[in-house]
N, C-alpha and C positions, 0 to 999 in steps of 0.2 A: 770317824771309825776306820775309815780306809786310808785315811791321811798315815793313822798308827798303823794299821795293817801293813802297809809299803815302807814305814819306816821300820818294824822288826823287820820284814821279811829282807830288806835290803841292807840290814847288820846281819842277817844269819845268809847272807848272799844267795836267796832265793825272790825271784823277781814273778811277779805278778802279770800274767797275760792279760790286758786289756780286752784284745780281737776275740777272745774265748769269753768275756765274760758280759753278760746281759743285763741290761732294767726290765723290768716287768712289773705291770701294774693288773692288779685284780681288787675287787672290790666294788662297791659305791660309786668312787670317785674316781676310775679305771679310764673316764673321758678325758677327767683334767690334765694339763701341762704341768709338769714339774721342772725344777732345771737341772739344768747337765751334773752328773756326778764322774770324779774323776780319779784317778788311781795314780800317784805319781803327777806326770804330766799327760797322762794318755786318756779321753775321754771314754767314757763305757755308752756304746748304744744301745738307745731303746729299741726293743723287740714287741711285733702282736702276737708272734709264736714263739714256743721255747722247746724246744727236743730235750729229754729228760730221759734216762733211762730207758730208750726206746717209746717212749710215747708222745706226743707232741701236744704241749699244752697251750690252749689259747688266751689270749686276755678278754676280760670281760667282765660283767659286774659277777659272775660267781665261774669259779674256777672249771673249765670243761675240756675236754681234749678232742683233737680233732680225729675222728672215728676213719676219716676218709683214706689215712696212711695207714692203717692195719687193715682194711680191705684190700686197697690197693695190693700190700703183702702177699695178705690171702689171694689174694686172685693168683698174682703172677707166679706162687707158689703151687696152685695147686694147676697152671696151664702148663709147668713145666712137669711135672707128675705125669699128669693124664694126657699128654702129647707124647711122651715116651713109654705110655702102657696101653695102646691101643688094643693088644692082642693078650691082655690080661685078665682073668677075671673080675667080676665086679668087687668082691671080697676083698680079694689082695690091693684093688683098687681103694678101697675105702678105709683099709687097714692103713695104706699109705696114708690119705687122706687127714687122718685120725692124728697120724703119728706125727706128721711133718707140717699141715695146715692147719691144724684147730689149735695148736697150742699158740701159731700167729697172732691167729683169730681172737682168743681166748685171754693175751697177753695182759695182764694186771687190771682185768675189766672187773675183777673180785672189789677192788678199791675204789671203783670209778661208780659213781650212780648215772645210769642212762637214761633219757629219755624215752619215751615210750617209741618215738620215730627212730631213736637212733638202736633200738631194739629190734626193732621192723626191719633195720637197715641191717644188720648182721644177721637176722634168720634168713632173708632175702638170700644171700652170700651163700650160707649151710646151705638150705632148699635148692637151691644151683648147682651146687656142686653137686649136691644126691641125684639131680636130677641127669646132671652128665654123665655121673657113673654109670646109672641104669639105665639111661638111653629114653630117659624121659620129655613130655612135652611142657610147656610152661604152663600151660593152665592146668596139669595132673597135681595131685596133691602128693607130697612127698609123706605123708603122717604114717599112712600104712609100711610104708618100705619103713621107716626109721621105728617104728614098733614091732615091726619082724626083723630086723637085724639089733634090738635090743638096744636102743639109742632113742635119745631123749630131744626134743625140739630144742631149738636157740634160749628162747627165753626161759623156761622150765631149768636147764642146764647152767646159762647164769644166775639164775634166784637161787639156785643151791649152791652154787661156786661161791656165792655170797653169804650166805646161811654158815658154809663151813668156814670163811674167811672171820667172821663176827663170831662164831663159836670160839677159835681159836684167840681170838682179842677179850674174850670176857672174863676170863682169868686173873686179868693183869689187874694191878692196883692204884690206875689212875681215875680218880671220880670224874672229871672232865671226858675224860675219853670213855669213860663207862657211860655216861649219862650219852654221849654222842650214839656209841654201840647200841645199848638197850633199848633207844628209838629207831634205830635201823634195823635192829633185829626184829622188834616187833612189827613193821613195816613187812621187812622180806617173809616174815613168817606167815602174814595174812594172805601176801601174793600168792605164796607157793601152796599153801592150802587153798585157797581159790581156785588156781588153774588146776592142781590134781581134783578139785570135787568136777571141775568143770570136764576135763580128762574121762572120769569113772562116769 
């Protein structure tokens, strides 16, 4: 297949860059050793991590993302905002964090199923930002501050975003996709209802 692509590309004066192409394994046989693949005369490299559309995907039995990259970006954006706004009111700082850091933190998470430990790491990041904005200690809960600011905690916000994402996919006419979405829709809806019952 790659030879056909290379031949057609050469006839159209289009060269494929093998240094920007990678081979990536996901699934039950990800630990198996496969033979090399080449485009023309150039070999394509195997990789365990693949960056695609701003998300770092890790090789494994299932497709997982590397959340440390997103957390790093969020903390660095927050540090640059909070270091320049020491003498600004807390509400302005909160609005800046929500405008610039939260989109980094929540980027593409609607399409990814996070484990409970990953959700906790994202929640810790968001809670730490609230603590820095409002001058709170690490042992103090930020839930009252989030409540009186009209904001949701990370887990509820993440599940609501997933629910909106799946409800946008449901009108599609693809049976295989609809089966997957219906299963995830029921799971996400039950999680949100459980969280809302716990809050009330």
